[in-house]
C-alpha positions in Angstrom: -8.4 -19.8 19.7 -5.9 -18.5 17.9 -3.5 -16.3 20.3 -0.2 -14.8 19.4 1.7 -12.1 21.4 1.8 -9.5 19.0 4.6 -7.0 19.9 4.4 -3.2 19.1 1.2 -0.9 19.0 -1.2 -0.7 17.3 -3.2 1.9 18.7 -2.6 3.4 15.1 -4.5 0.4 13.5 -8.1 0.9 15.8 -7.7 5.0 15.1 -7.2 4.9 11.8 -9.6 1.9 11.0 -12.2 4.1 12.7 -14.4 0.8 13.8 -13.4 -1.4 16.8 -14.9 -4.0 14.5 -12.4 -3.3 11.9 -9.9 -2.9 13.9 -10.4 -6.5 15.3 -10.9 -8.4 11.9 -7.2 -6.9 10.6 -5.6 -7.8 13.4 -7.5 -11.7 13.0 -6.1 -11.7 9.8 -3.0 -10.0 10.0 -2.6 -13.1 12.9 -3.0 -15.4 9.8 -0.5 -14.7 7.9 2.4 -17.1 7.4 0.4 -19.5 9.7 -0.2 -23.5 8.4 -2.8 -25.5 10.0 -2.6 -24.4 13.8 1.3 -23.2 13.9 1.4 -19.0 13.7 4.2 -16.8 12.8 4.7 -14.7 15.4 7.4 -12.5 13.2 5.5 -11.8 10.6 2.2 -10.8 12.1 4.4 -8.5 14.4 5.6 -7.2 11.0 2.2 -6.8 9.2 1.0 -4.9 12.5 4.5 -2.7 12.0 4.1 -1.8 8.6 0.5 -0.8 8.8 1.5 1.4 12.1 4.3 3.1 10.2 2.5 3.8 7.5 0.0 5.4 9.5 -3.8 4.7 8.2 -5.8 7.8 8.3 -9.0 5.3 7.9 -10.9 2.1 7.0 -10.3 2.3 3.4 -6.6 2.7 3.8 -5.7 0.1 7.0 -7.5 -2.2 4.6 -5.0 -1.5 2.0 -2.6 -1.7 3.7 -2.9 -5.0 5.1 -3.3 -6.5 2.0 0.0 -4.4 0.9 2.3 -6.3 3.9 0.1 -9.5 2.7 1.2 -9.1 -0.5 4.8 -8.8 0.2 5.1 -11.3 2.9 3.9 -13.5 -0.3 6.1 -12.0 -2.4 9.7 -12.7 0.0 8.0 -15.8 1.0 7.9 -17.1 -3.1 11.4 -15.2 -3.4 13.0 -17.6 -0.7 11.4 -20.4 -2.6 13.2 -19.2 -6.2 16.9 -19.7 -4.6 15.5 -22.9 -4.2 14.2 -24.5 -6.5 15.3 -27.4 -8.6 13.2 -28.2 -11.6 12.1 -25.5 -14.6 8.5 -26.1 -14.4 8.7 -25.1 -10.5 11.0 -22.0 -11.2 8.6 -20.7 -13.8 5.8 -21.5 -12.2 6.8 -19.5 -8.8 9.1 -16.8 -10.8 5.3 -15.8 -12.6 3.5 -15.6 -9.3 6.4 -13.9 -7.8 6.1 -11.2 -10.7 2.5 -10.9 -10.3 2.8 -10.4 -6.7 5.6 -7.7 -6.9 3.2 -5.8 -10.0 0.6 -6.2 -7.2 2.3 -3.8 -4.5 3.6 -1.5 -6.8 0.0 -1.3 -8.0 -1.4 -0.7 -4.6 1.3 1.6 -3.8 0.3 3.9 -6.5 -3.4 3.5 -5.0 -2.3 4.7 -1.6 -0.3 7.5 -3.3 -3.5 8.5 -5.6 -6.0 8.3 -2.5 -3.8 10.3 0.1 -3.3 12.5 -2.4 -7.2 12.9 -3.0 -6.7 12.5 -7.0 -4.3 16.1 -6.9 -2.4 16.4 -9.8 0.9 19.1 -9.3 2.9 19.6 -12.5 6.1 21.6 -12.2 7.5 23.4 -15.3 11.0 23.1 -15.5 11.6 25.4 -18.4 9.5 28.7 -20.0 10.6 30.5 -23.2 8.6 33.8 -23.7 9.4 35.2 -27.1 9.9 39.2 -27.4 7.1 41.3 -26.7 5.3 38.1 -24.9 4.2 38.0 -20.8 5.1 35.1 -18.8 3.3 34.5 -15.4 5.6 33.6 -12.3 3.6 32.4 -9.6 0.8 29.9 -8.6 -2.5 29.7 -11.1 -5.5 28.5 -10.3 -8.5 27.9 -13.2 -11.6 28.0 -11.6 -13.3 27.0 -15.0 -16.0 28.9 -16.9 -18.7 31.0 -14.9 -22.6 29.2 -15.2 -24.0 32.1 -17.6 -20.6 31.8 -19.6 -21.6 29.3 -23.2 
C-alpha cells in the first residue's frame, strides 16, 4: 500500500467533496502525482493538496476540477523543466506541443471554474453613456424580469 506523509490541512477537501469516499479517492489520486513506479513525490503531492485546499472547493465538482488543475499545473511545470534540457529538435517540438496543450488546458479549466462559481451570471459594466437633448437615462441597477405569460 502506498503511504506518504501529507502535510497541511485537507479538511476543506473532505468538506468540499461532500463525501468521504470521493475525498479519499482524490487524496489517492493526488498521492500518485509525480510518482514513478513505486517511488512517490511527497512534495508534489503536498503541493497539490495545498492548492486544492487554498482554492476552497465548495462541492464535489469543484474538488474534482481543482484536483485536475493541480495535476495539469504539475505536468506543465515538468515539461517546462524538460524543455530547458532538450538537445534535439524532434524532442523539442514534441515537448513544446505538449507544454502548449497543457498550458491551454489549465487556462480553460480556470475559465470553467470561474463560470461554475458564478453560476452563469454575467456582469455588464457600462463605462460611458451619451444622453441626447430631450432623452432620459436611468442610473442604477436595472433588472429585466422578462415577458409575462399572457403577453404576446
